[in-house]
N, C-alpha and C positions, 0 to 999 in steps of 0.2 A: 740208271739215271741217266739224261743225256748229259751231254756235254755241256758246260757253261757259255754264254757268249758276252763278250767284254768286248762294249761299244768305246769309245774313245771318241766327243766332239769337244767343238773350240765356240767357233763362231759364227759359222753358217745356218743360218735356221732353214732355208729351202732345201739346202741339199741334205741335212739331217734329215727330213721331216720325209723327203721319196726314199732314202734308205731306211728309213724304220716305215714305213708302207711296204717296202718291197718284204723286210726281213718280217714283220707279223703275214705275208701270205704264205709264208713256208709251211710245209706240210708239218715242221715239228715244232711250230710257234709256238701252240699253246702250250708244250709240255714241255718247253724251254726255258730257265730261268736266265736271265737279261740284266748285266750289270753296265752300268752306264757310268764313264768316269770324265766328270764335266771340268776345264781346264779351266782357270781365271784369265782374267783379261790383262794382256800385253798390256797396253796404253789406257787411259782413261777416256780415247776415244772408241776401244772395241769395248766397253762397260755396258753401255746399249743393248750392243747385239748379245753379247753374254746373258745378261739379265734375260732376251725374247726367248734363247736358247733355250735357260734352265727353265722358264715358263711352259712351254712346250714339253719338256720332260716329264713333267707332272702329270701330265695330261694321257703318258703313253700308256696302252693294256693291250691285253691281244697275246701276254706270255703267261709259264707259270708262276713269275714275280716280276717284279724291277725295282733292282735296288739304283739309286743314284748316290756319287760321289761327288760334292760338289768343292773343289782345292779353291782354298781363300788366294792363290795367288797364281801367277803362272807358270810353270813348270815346262811347257815346251813340250811339244809331241814325244819326242826321244824319251824321255824323263819320266813324262806321263805311261807308257806303255812300258818301259822297263818299270817302273814299280808297280804298276797295274797288276801286270800278266804275271811277276814274281809272287803276288801277294795270293792270286787269285788260283795258280798254278802248284804253289804249298800248301792249298787247302783242299782243291778237289784232282788235283796230278795231271790235269791236260784240260788246255782249253781253246775256244774259237773266238777267236779276233777282228775285229772290225774300226775300219774309221768311217766318218760320214758322209763321205760320198761315194758309195757304195753300194749300186742295185744289184741286188741277189735272185736268182730264177728260184723258183719255189722249193726246189731239189737240193739248194745251198746244202742246207742243215742235214740232209741225210747224207748228201758224199762226204762234210767233214766227220759227223760224228763215224759212218760207214769204216771210215780209212785212218782216223784216229783209234777206233778200235782194233780194225784187224794190225795196223802194224805196230803197235803197244809195245809189242815185245820184242820187235827188229830195230835191234840198237842203230845197223844203217842208214835208217831215214832220220832224217831231224826235222821234219818239217810235213805239211799239206798244206796246198793249196786249193782253192776255189775257183781261184781263174788261171787261163789260161793265153799267150799270146796264139793270133790266128798261124798256125807254120804251115806251110805247102802240103806236109805228110801227113799232118793230121786226117786231111779230107778224105785218106782212106787206112788210116788206122781201125783198128778192129777191136783194141783194148778199150776199157774205159778208163783206163790213164795211164800216164807215161811219167819215168824220171828225169829230172833235171839236175842241174851241179849248182843254182842258184835259189839262194833263200828268197821266198815270195813274200811280198809286204801287201800284197790286198786280198783280204778277205783268208786267212789261213788258221793251223790249228797247231800245236803243240804239246810233248809231253813236260814234265818235270824234269824231269830227266836228262831230257834235251836241252832244255833250255838254262838251266843251271850247268851245261858247257862252257856257256858263254864268258870271256875274259870282256866284261865292259870299261874295264882299264886298258888292254890291249898292251900286256907285258911283253911282249914278244913283237912288237912291231917293229922295235928300235932295231931286232936281227933281221926282220923280212924287208925294210926299206932299204936295205944295201945287198937282198940276196936278187938278183936279177932274172934268174933260173923260175927262182918261187912267183913273182911277180906275174911271168908268161904263161906259168901254171895256174893262174887265180885267173886268169882271163879265158878258162876254159864255162866260167859262165858271165861271160861279156867282157868286152875290153874297154870298159867304162870302169870296173871295179878295183881298180889298183889306184887309178886318178879321184875314185868316192873315198875311195879308205884315207888317203895323204889329203883330203880337202876335211876329214874326219877330225886326221890329226892334227891340224893348221887350224883347227879353232873355224872353218868355212864350212862347213856342213854341218847338224846336226842331226845327225841319225843312228836308230836304231836298228836299221837294217842292213847298213855296211858291215858293221860288227856280228850280225848275228850271219851273214853270208862269209865273214873271214872265217869268223867259228868254222862252219860247217866245209869250206875248204880246208882248213886246218887238221879237219877229223876225218876229212874224206868221205861224209855224207851226203845223204841226197833228198830233196824234193820229191814231192808226190802230186802231181799236177791231173786235173781233170784232162780228159782230151776232148771233149765241149766243155766251155766256161760258164760256170756257175756263177757268175759275176760281169759288171762291165763297172768303171770306175766313169763319174761326172764331174772330178775335182780339176777339173781345169779352166775354173775361173780365174777371175782376179782377184778372190780372197783367195787361193791356193797357195800352201805356204812352200810345199816343195813339187809341186809336179806343172811343168812349164808346158808340156806338146800331148800330144794325144795321140799322130797319126801311125804309127806304129805298134800303139797299144790297141787300139780298136780291134773290137772281136767279136765274134757273131753268137749271142747267148745262146744256150741248149734249148731247144723245143721239143725234144723226147722225154724232159721230167722226169725219167723210171727214178725208183726212190731205190735198189738194188743193185749193187755194182759188183762185178766181178775183179778179185785184184790177186794178184799170184805170191807167194810166201817167196820165192826168191826174184825178186826183181835184178834187171839188170837197164841200166842206159841205153837207148837206141843211137847210136852214131849218128845218122843222120839226122834225127829230129836235135841232139842234141846242136849237130852244125848248126842246122835251121834256127835254132834259138838261138845259139849268141852271134847270131850275123846282125840279128834285130838289134844288137848292142854295138854295132861294128860304124868306124866312122863313113862310111857308106849309104849306109840308111842314116847313118842322123843327118848328115847333109840332105839327102835325098829328102829327109822330112822338113828340113830348113827350108831349102829351097822347092818346095811343095810340090816333089816330082813320084810321091808314092801316090 
């Protein structure tokens, strides 16, 4: 049985429609179960948009089955994902997760299913991503994948035992925030990560991903990334909750569309790719994006 898909949505109908249409074009769509989590309106002004989204959800076909859960209240993205994924991995053992602003290639589900099956019994792998940034060294990268130190939040998959490693209450943060060396080490996935975690712990950010990333760092685990991206984000409009810029994350989609992939039973991170990945989150790159130098 293929890994079930969890799709989290809120109030952006146009982006959602593009996400679903692209997902329906996946080679494995008709064999996959789709579970949709629709969050409730945060304010009265958002209710018409949420209503329009829910009307559209009831028209979706093209999958083995479609199950819709409508929240009567607004949980917020982080709580929605934590709750929904927790229930799904408990039932199915592993899941593929998408939000409503991601355009996937037709072989996205092939890559995620294959990687989740291959690395299920490899505890050093935290999760699998369908997205990769445009890293210079990937142009001549012969493998179908590479490893990274940062958890992915755009089109990803995870197993029950890895998901349950995460302490969403962050009990160890009190000691971590005074440990300068550990904070520097946490930057191996990007220099923005300690600050994002600080904002999360001080109520200035509502993110499941940074807490997952912190757990991955604590446990010294890795993420599998495709060498050719299987998705791109379109979530940079005025209604985007967490994403405000996109130049650094623009990537070329996979055009080869192969459906079988070669993985390594004993993978290790490529230091050059790790450095290029980390530099995408450097102050220099962020300033270059801000002032349109990219």
